[in-house]
C-alpha positions in Angstrom: 10.3 11.2 26.5 9.0 10.4 23.0 12.0 8.0 22.5 11.1 6.1 25.6 7.5 6.0 24.5 8.6 4.7 21.1 10.8 2.0 22.7 7.9 1.0 25.0 5.5 0.9 22.1 7.7 -1.2 19.9 8.4 -3.6 22.9 4.6 -4.0 23.3 4.2 -4.8 19.6 7.1 -7.3 19.6 5.8 -8.9 22.8 2.4 -9.3 21.2 3.9 -10.8 18.0 5.9 -13.3 19.9 3.0 -14.2 22.2 0.8 -14.8 19.1 3.6 -16.9 17.5 3.8 -18.9 20.7 0.0 -19.5 20.5 0.2 -20.4 16.8 3.0 -23.0 17.6 1.1 -24.4 20.5 -2.2 -24.8 18.7 -1.2 -25.9 15.2 2.6 -25.9 14.9 2.6 -22.6 12.9 6.1 -21.6 13.6 7.5 -25.1 13.0 5.6 -25.4 9.7 6.8 -21.9 8.6 10.4 -22.8 9.3 10.0 -26.1 7.5 8.5 -24.3 4.5 11.5 -21.9 4.5 14.0 -24.7 4.7 12.6 -26.4 1.6 13.4 -23.4 -0.6 14.7 -19.8 -0.5 11.5 -17.9 -0.7 11.2 -14.5 -2.2 10.3 -11.6 0.2 6.6 -11.6 -0.6 6.3 -15.4 -0.3 8.0 -15.3 3.1 5.7 -12.6 4.4 2.6 -14.3 3.0 3.6 -17.6 4.5 4.1 -15.9 7.8 0.6 -14.4 7.7 -1.0 -17.8 6.7 0.9 -20.0 9.1 1.0 -17.5 12.1 -2.3 -15.7 12.1 -2.2 -15.4 15.9 1.0 -13.4 15.7 -0.4 -11.1 13.0 -3.6 -10.5 14.9 -1.9 -9.9 18.2 0.4 -7.4 16.6 -2.5 -5.6 14.9 -4.4 -5.5 18.2 -1.4 -4.2 20.1 -0.9 -1.5 17.5 -4.5 -0.4 17.7 -4.3 -0.3 21.5 -1.0 1.6 21.3 -2.4 4.3 19.0 -5.7 4.4 20.9 -3.8 5.0 24.1 -1.9 7.7 22.5 -5.1 9.4 21.4 -6.5 9.1 24.9 -3.4 10.6 26.5 -3.9 13.8 24.5 -0.2 14.4 24.6 1.7 15.3 21.5 4.9 13.7 22.8 3.2 10.4 23.7 1.4 10.4 20.4 4.6 11.1 18.5 6.5 8.4 20.4 3.7 5.9 20.0 3.4 6.5 16.3 7.2 6.3 15.8 7.4 3.0 17.7 4.5 1.6 15.8 6.0 2.8 12.5 9.4 1.4 13.2 8.1 -2.0 14.1 5.8 -2.1 11.2 8.6 -1.3 8.8 11.1 -3.7 10.4 8.8 -6.7 10.7 8.8 -7.7 7.0 12.5 -7.4 6.8 12.8 -9.5 10.0 10.5 -12.1 8.6 12.5 -12.4 5.5 15.8 -12.4 7.4 14.4 -15.3 9.4 13.5 -17.2 6.3 17.0 -16.7 4.9 18.5 -18.1 8.0 16.6 -21.3 7.5 19.6 -23.2 6.2 19.9 -26.9 6.7 21.6 -26.5 10.1 19.2 -23.7 11.4 17.2 -24.7 14.4 14.1 -23.1 15.8 16.1 -21.1 18.4 18.4 -19.9 15.6 15.3 -18.8 13.6 13.8 -17.0 16.6 17.1 -15.3 17.5 17.6 -14.2 13.9 14.1 -12.7 13.7 14.5 -11.0 17.0 17.9 -9.5 16.3 16.9 -8.2 12.9 13.5 -6.9 14.1 14.9 -5.1 17.2 18.0 -3.8 15.4 16.1 -2.3 12.5 13.3 -0.9 14.6 15.8 0.7 17.0 17.6 2.3 14.0 14.3 3.5 12.5 12.8 5.0 15.6 15.0 8.1 15.9 14.5 8.8 12.2 10.7 8.5 12.5 10.8 10.8 15.6 12.7 13.4 13.7 10.3 13.3 10.8 7.3 13.5 13.2 8.6 16.5 15.2 6.9 19.6 14.2 9.1 22.3 12.8 9.2 25.6 14.5 6.5 27.9 13.4 7.7 30.7 11.2 4.6 32.7 11.9 5.8 33.2 15.5 9.0 34.8 14.2 7.1 37.5 12.2 
């Protein structure tokens, strides 16, 4: 159950990020500007993440809002499994996002189009988050109490 919760939580965060990015593109060409900036040079990882935050604030805010909602829902559920799954999904997406942003920036070669950028970011983000979720779930699972054995 906690893996399903983690997957659902990560899907919520990714959906919020992409919805925010769509809004940024529609209102001030944030995504297009970011891709153009990445095409002009090969940015270092921090520059890519910073540029993303500056040019796509709707995406960042939507992701943060979804994360707060996800963790708040886990707290309201008062279920250890839901809380563990929500935290693992949130953690995996938070750890994967900077890598996905930088991977997207690296794919901004001269021939890269906006769909190639979007696909690269989605593949890296989903792949890395999916790989990290089971690891985070294992770390978050409480070890058996030794006091009960005595």
